[in-house]
C-alpha positions in Angstrom: 0.0 0.0 0.0 1.4 3.4 -1.0 1.3 5.7 2.1 1.0 9.5 1.8 3.4 11.5 3.9 0.7 12.9 6.2 -2.6 11.2 7.0 -4.8 13.3 9.3 -7.8 11.7 10.8 -9.9 14.8 10.3 -8.7 15.6 6.8 -11.8 15.2 4.5 -9.5 14.3 1.6 -7.4 11.8 3.5 -8.4 8.7 1.5 -7.8 10.6 -1.8 -4.2 10.9 -0.9 -3.7 7.3 -1.8 -2.9 6.9 -5.5 -4.4 3.4 -5.7 -7.6 4.5 -4.1 -7.9 7.2 -6.8 -7.6 4.5 -9.5 -10.2 2.4 -7.6 -12.5 5.4 -7.7 -11.9 5.9 -11.4 -12.9 2.3 -12.1 -16.0 2.7 -10.0 -17.0 5.9 -11.7 -16.7 4.8 -15.3 -18.3 1.4 -14.7 -21.2 2.9 -12.7 -21.7 5.6 -15.4 -22.1 2.8 -18.0 -24.2 0.7 -15.8 -26.6 3.5 -14.9 -26.9 4.6 -18.6 -27.7 1.0 -19.5 -30.3 0.7 -16.7 -32.2 3.8 -18.1 -32.3 2.7 -21.7 -33.1 -0.9 -21.1 -36.1 0.1 -19.0 -37.3 2.8 -21.3 -36.8 0.6 -24.5 -38.5 -2.4 -23.1 -41.5 -0.4 -21.8 -41.6 1.4 -25.2 -42.0 -2.0 -26.8 -44.4 -3.6 -24.3 -46.3 -0.8 -22.5 -46.5 -3.2 -19.5 -45.1 -2.1 -16.1 -44.6 -5.7 -15.2 -42.0 -5.9 -17.9 -39.9 -3.4 -15.9 -40.2 -5.6 -12.9 -39.0 -8.6 -14.9 -35.8 -6.7 -15.7 -35.0 -6.5 -12.0 -35.9 -10.1 -11.5 -33.6 -11.3 -14.3 -30.7 -9.5 -12.6 -31.6 -10.4 -9.1 -32.0 -14.2 -9.5 -28.4 -14.9 -10.6 -27.0 -12.2 -8.3 -28.6 -13.8 -5.3 -28.0 -17.3 -6.5 -24.3 -16.9 -6.9 -23.6 -14.3 -4.2 -22.2 -16.6 -1.6 -20.0 -18.4 -4.0 -18.9 -15.0 -5.4 -17.9 -13.9 -1.9 -16.0 -17.2 -1.4 -14.1 -16.6 -4.7 -13.5 -13.0 -3.8 -11.9 -13.9 -0.5 -9.6 -16.5 -1.9 -8.7 -14.7 -5.2 -6.4 -11.9 -6.3 -8.9 -9.1 -6.8 -7.5 -7.3 -9.9 -7.6 -10.4 -12.0 -11.1 -11.2 -10.8 -12.4 -7.7 -11.7 -10.9 -8.0 -15.2 -13.0 -11.2 -15.8 -16.1 -9.5 -14.4 -15.8 -6.4 -16.6 -15.2 -8.5 -19.7 -18.4 -10.4 -19.0 -20.4 -7.1 -18.7 -18.7 -5.7 -21.8 -19.7 -8.8 -23.9 -23.3 -8.6 -22.6 -23.6 -4.9 -23.4 -22.1 -5.6 -26.9 -24.7 -8.2 -27.6 -27.5 -5.8 -26.6 -25.9 -3.2 -28.9 -26.2 -5.7 -31.8 -29.7 -6.8 -30.9 -31.1 -3.3 -30.7 -29.1 -1.8 -33.6 -31.2 -0.2 -36.4 -29.1 -2.0 -39.0 -30.0 -5.4 -37.4 -33.7 -4.6 -36.9 -34.7 -6.1 -40.3 -33.1 -9.4 -39.3 -34.1 -9.7 -35.7 -37.9 -9.8 -35.0 -39.2 -7.5 -32.3 -40.3 -10.6 -30.4 -36.7 -11.8 -30.0 -35.2 -8.4 -28.9 -36.8 -8.4 -25.4 -35.7 -12.0 -24.6 -32.2 -11.3 -25.8 -32.1 -8.2 -23.5 -33.4 -10.2 -20.5 -30.8 -12.9 -21.1 -28.0 -10.3 -21.2 -29.3 -8.7 -18.0 -29.2 -12.2 -16.5 -25.5 -12.5 -17.3 -24.8 -9.0 -15.9 -26.5 -10.2 -12.7 -24.0 -13.1 -12.6 -21.1 -10.7 -12.9 -22.6 -8.5 -10.2 -22.6 -11.5 -7.8 -18.8 -11.4 -8.0 -18.4 -7.7 -8.4 -19.7 -6.5 -5.1 -17.7 -8.8 -2.9 -14.5 -8.2 -5.0 -14.7 -4.4 -4.7 -15.7 -4.4 -1.0 -12.7 -6.6 -0.2 -10.3 -4.6 -2.4 -11.1 -1.2 -0.9 -10.2 -2.6 2.6 -6.8 -3.6 1.2 -5.9 -0.2 -0.1 -7.1 2.0 2.7 -6.1 2.0 6.4 -8.8 1.0 8.8 -8.9 4.5 10.5 -9.9 6.0 7.1 -12.8 3.6 6.4 -15.5 6.2 7.1 -13.7 8.8 4.9 -13.1 6.3 2.1 -16.7 5.1 2.3 -17.9 8.6 1.9 -15.7 9.2 -1.2 -16.6 5.8 -2.7 -20.3 6.4 -2.3 -19.9 10.0 -3.6 -18.2 8.7 -6.7 -20.9 6.1 -7.2 -23.6 8.7 -6.8 -21.9 11.2 -9.1 -21.8 8.6 -11.8 -25.4 7.8 -11.1 -26.3 11.4 -11.8 -24.4 11.8 -15.0 -25.1 8.3 -16.3 -28.9 8.3 -16.3 -29.1 11.9 -17.6 -26.6 11.1 -20.4 -28.4 7.9 -21.2 -31.8 9.6 -21.5 -30.5 12.5 -23.5 -28.3 10.4 -25.9 -31.1 8.0 -26.4 -33.6 10.8 -27.0 -31.4 12.7 -29.5 -29.2 10.1 -31.1 -31.0 6.7 -30.6 -30.2 3.5 -28.8 -27.3 2.5 -30.9 -25.3 5.6 -30.1 -26.1 5.2 -26.4 -24.7 1.6 -26.4 -21.5 2.8 -28.1 -21.0 5.3 -25.2 -21.8 2.6 -22.7 -19.1 0.3 -24.2 -16.6 3.1 -24.2 -17.0 3.8 -20.5 -16.8 0.1 -19.6 -13.5 -0.1 -21.6 -12.2 2.9 -19.7 -13.1 1.2 -16.4 -11.2 -1.9 -17.6 -8.1 0.3 -18.2 -8.4 1.7 -14.6 -8.1 -1.8 -13.2 -4.5 -2.1 -14.6 -3.5 0.8 -12.4 -4.4 -1.3 -9.3 -1.8 -3.4 -7.6 -2.1 -7.2 -7.3 -3.1 -7.9 -3.7 -2.7 -11.4 -2.4 -5.8 -13.2 -1.2 -6.6 -12.5 2.5 -8.1 -16.0 3.0 -6.7 -19.4 2.2 -9.5 -22.0 2.7 -8.6 -25.0 4.8 -12.1 -26.4 5.0 -14.8 -27.4 2.5 -16.5 -24.7 0.4 -19.8 -25.3 2.2 -18.3 -24.9 5.6 -16.5 -21.8 4.4 -19.7 -20.3 3.1 -21.6 -21.1 6.3 -18.9 -19.4 8.3 -19.7 -16.1 6.5 -23.4 -16.5 7.0 -23.1 -17.4 10.7 -20.9 -14.3 11.3 -23.6 -12.0 10.0 -26.4 -13.7 11.8 -24.6 -13.7 15.1 -23.8 -10.0 14.8 -27.1 -8.3 15.8 -26.1 -4.8 14.8 -25.0 -5.9 11.3 -28.0 -8.1 10.8 -30.3 -5.3 12.0 -28.8 -2.8 9.5 -29.0 -5.3 6.6 -32.6 -6.3 7.5 -33.8 -2.7 7.7 -32.3 -1.8 4.4 -33.6 -5.0 2.8 -37.2 -4.3 3.6 -37.0 -0.5 3.0 -35.5 -1.0 -0.4 -37.9 -3.9 -1.2 -41.0 -1.8 -0.5 -39.4 1.4 -1.7 -38.3 0.1 -5.1 -40.8 2.3 -6.8 -38.1 4.2 -8.6 -38.2 1.3 -11.1 -41.5 2.7 -12.3 -40.0 6.0 -13.4 -40.4 5.0 -17.1 -44.1 4.8 -16.5 -44.2 8.2 -14.9 -42.0 9.7 -17.6 -44.0 8.2 -20.5 -47.6 8.1 -19.3 -48.1 10.3 -16.3 -45.7 13.3 -16.6 -45.2 12.8 -20.4 -41.6 14.0 -20.5 -40.1 11.2 -22.6 -36.6 9.6 -22.3 -35.0 13.0 -21.8 -37.2 13.6 -18.7 -36.6 10.1 -17.5 -32.8 10.7 -17.5 -33.3 13.9 -15.5 -35.6 12.1 -13.0 -33.0 9.3 -12.5 -30.3 12.0 -12.2 -32.3 14.0 -9.6 -32.2 11.1 -7.1 -28.5 10.6 -7.6 -27.9 14.4 -7.3 -29.5 14.3 -3.9 -27.3 11.4 -3.0 -24.0 12.8 -4.1 -24.5 16.3 -2.7 -25.4 14.8 0.7 -22.4 12.5 0.5 -20.1 15.5 -0.1 -21.7 17.3 2.9 -21.2 14.2 5.1 -17.5 14.3 4.3 -17.4 17.3 6.7 -20.6 16.7 8.8 -20.7 13.1 9.7 -23.9 11.3 10.7 -21.9 8.8 12.7 -22.3 10.5 16.1 -25.5 8.5 16.6 -25.5 6.2 13.6 -28.5 3.9 14.5 -30.8 6.8 15.3 -29.8 8.6 12.1 -30.2 5.5 10.1 -33.9 5.2 11.2 -34.5 8.9 10.5 -33.0 8.5 7.0 -35.2 5.5 6.2 -38.4 7.3 7.3 -37.3 10.4 5.2 -36.7 8.1 2.2 -40.1 6.5 2.5 -41.9 9.9 2.9 -40.1 11.2 -0.3 -41.2 8.1 -2.2 -44.9 8.7 -1.2 -44.7 12.4 -2.3 -43.0 11.4 -5.6 -45.9 9.0 -6.3 -48.6 11.6 -5.6 -46.9 14.4 -7.5 -48.4 15.4 -10.9 -45.8 18.2 -11.6 -42.5 17.3 -13.2 -40.4 19.8 -11.3 -42.0 18.9 -8.0 -41.3 15.3 -8.8 -37.6 16.1 -9.3 -37.5 17.7 -5.8 -39.0 14.7 -4.2 -36.6 12.4 -6.0 -33.7 14.6 -5.0 -34.8 14.2 -1.3 -35.2 10.4 -1.8 -31.6 10.2 -3.0 -30.4 12.4 -0.1 -32.0 10.3 2.6 -30.9 7.1 0.9 -27.3 8.2 0.9 -27.3 8.7 4.6 -28.5 5.1 5.0 -25.9 3.8 2.6 -23.0 5.6 4.4 -24.0 4.4 7.9 -24.6 0.8 6.9 -21.4 0.6 4.8 -19.2 2.1 7.5 -20.6 -0.3 10.1 -19.9 -3.2 7.8 -16.4 -2.1 7.1 -15.6 -1.7 10.8 -17.1 -5.0 12.0 -16.0 -7.3 9.3 -12.6 -9.2 9.7 -10.3 -8.9 6.6 -10.4 -12.7 5.9 -14.2 -12.7 5.7 -14.9 -9.5 3.7 -15.9 -11.2 0.5 -18.3 -13.6 2.1 -19.8 -11.0 4.4 -20.2 -8.7 1.4 -21.9 -11.5 -0.5 -24.5 -11.9 2.4 -25.0 -8.2 2.2 -25.6 -8.4 -1.5 -28.2 -11.1 -0.9 -29.9 -8.8 1.7 -29.6 -5.5 0.0 -27.9 -5.4 -3.4 -30.5 -7.6 -5.0 -33.4 -6.2 -3.0 -33.3 -3.3 -5.4 -34.1 -5.6 -8.3 -36.6 -7.7 -6.3 -38.1 -4.4 -5.1 -38.4 -3.4 -8.8 -40.3 -6.6 -9.5 -42.6 -6.0 -6.5 -43.3 -2.5 -7.7 -44.0 -3.7 -11.3 -46.3 -6.4 -10.0 -48.2 -4.1 -7.6 -48.5 -1.5 -10.4 -50.1 -4.2 -12.6 -52.5 -5.1 -9.8 -53.1 -1.7 -8.1 -52.1 0.8 -10.8 -48.9 2.8 -10.7 -49.6 5.6 -8.2 -51.2 3.4 -5.5 -48.3 1.0 -5.9 -45.8 3.7 -5.2 -47.7 5.1 -2.2 -48.2 1.5 -0.8 -44.4 0.9 -1.0 -43.6 4.1 0.8 -46.1 3.4 3.6 -44.8 -0.2 4.1 -41.3 1.2 4.4 -42.4 3.5 7.2 -44.1 0.5 8.9 -40.8 -1.5 8.7 -38.9 1.5 10.2 -41.4 1.7 13.1 -41.1 -2.0 13.9 -37.3 -1.7 13.8 -37.4 1.2 16.2 -39.4 -0.7 18.8 -37.0 -3.6 18.6 -33.7 -1.7 18.7 -34.3 1.2 21.1 -31.1 0.2 23.0 -29.0 1.0 20.0 -30.3 4.6 19.5 -27.8 6.3 21.8 -24.7 4.4 20.7 -21.8 6.2 19.0 -19.8 4.6 16.2 -16.9 3.7 18.6 -19.4 2.1 21.0 -20.9 0.1 18.1 -17.4 -1.0 17.0 -16.6 -2.1 20.6 -19.9 -3.9 21.1 -19.6 -7.7 21.3 -20.7 -9.7 18.3 -23.5 -11.5 20.1 
């Protein structure tokens, strides 16, 4: 690990003074940019072809099933593998899947590929991206801990999340605008370009040896990671809260319906709506680099979840495009507080040799709950209509937060140091 000359604990730029961490952030930014662009145009294109909100939910399901199914194995591989080589393989898989979608949706190929085949091809490619994501999350979680000192985990988490959210602002907006003005083929060319740049950034990372050499069977090794999470009440509580809030609050997946049918702002408006949420996230993350919510993390986590749910309800009820952008901005702001608190708790409480497997359990709880939540939103929109489905999801999230509050009152006054020192059981 390359060490800067001076590392001050209160320096908001402390983590950025590590060259390898800057390369890591570059990889995260360009990959997330491409991923978010692709998420926008896949959803809008499929809804344009089907006019069925359930088809949007099926996109999430196609990604969630492989991501959940392979997550524990992905964590096991991440723990026992050299991370840079693993990331190269993951990115090549995503690049190939995106290239196939470029071919399938290309105007030049449309005379040869019936419309009925385009949607299944896109679903299959999303499925393979889900497989890659099952390895990606544990690999990046483990890698960041190897390139940053433990005392800088909160600072590095803030910058990592800010980078992700920044790309999540630019990506959806760029995807919607490029799709609207230049078409889907040009959009996929840009997506592939940014995935390629992310691949290049990986070569600037060092080869870090595996932190875990398995001495037992794979099943026993996987069970060790699961047992660690379920014995740690604080970590399990944070994951469970986020799981249910994201599951019921996954109404953002219905944005193509709002953009196309309710607000009638087209793909350009959809990009801005996706970007508004991310803008709230990144600006809040930047603010938290100086004003940390970690003084009473559990209390602040519950407040953030309730704020997130309230914003979702207001977004669902809004009939004005600009007001909707405000509510989506607030939704992203509250969500970023939740992400920062949960990520910091995970980094502090997880031993180095178990980071991949614990991250895999986290992916099963939270990472894929976004996609399953998208399916839940699509299904309830089919059954209840779009606006009632969004309001229902927000209300259920508040109920989950209320139940969690009654069960975890003893954690409300704890500081981050007290949580870090608290026994696992």
